[in-house]
N, C-alpha and C positions, 0 to 999 in steps of 0.2 A: 375344174368343179370339186367341188369339196364331196365326200360321201362322209357319213356319221353313222353310229346306231343309234337308235333310239334312247337307248341308256345315254348314251354321249353326249344328245342331244339335251336329253331333260334336265342332265347334273350341267349343262355349261349353255344353257337357252342365250345368255347374254353374247356370250361367243358366237355361236352359229348366225343368231339374229343381225349381228353387224356384219359377220363375214357376208350373209346373202343379199346386205347393201350391195356388194358387187359382184355376185356371181351366185346363181343356183345353189344351193345346198342338199344334196342326195339323204335324207333320213330313211334308214334302213331298220327291215326289222326280221330275224330269223336268216339273216344273210340274201335278201330282196329288197329289191327297191320299194319303197311304200309312201312316200311323200316327197315333195319339193317345195323347199320354203325358196321363196324369192321377193323380192323388194318390190313395193306395191306398182314404182314405176313400172317394173320391168313386166308385172301380172296388165296393167293398163294398155302397155305395148301390146302385149303377146296376144289381148280380147279383143283388142280396137279403141276400149272404152277413152275415153276423152275425160278433161273438167269438167264438162257440162255434163253428168251422169241423168241420165234419166230416171224417172221412176218405174216404166220396165226395168232398164239396167239393175236399180237396187233391188228391185225384188228376185230377178235372176240372180243375181250375187248372193241374195241371204240364202235362196232357194242351195246355191252351189255350196254354201259355207254349211247349213244345218247338215245337208247331208254328209259333209266328211266329220260334222261335230265329234261321235263318236268315236272315229279313227281316232283322232287326236289327243283325245279324254283316253282312249284307251291307251296309246304309245306312252304319253306322259304320266300314266299309272305304273309304267312296267319299273 
């Protein structure tokens, strides 16, 4: 598993996005694990979501993304 600082991730987002297609990438802040970047397929496997995403699934995903939005923006701006 790859571990990278938020600054390194921000500066090389393409590299780490590509890496996340094959293994999770842990993004750290102040030497603490903060986020995990993974492929959409792996996310679906872990959450049990399938190709037929229901409206309830979409709403749940949307709420989760919004909950983490500020953290992602904050890390990107560091």
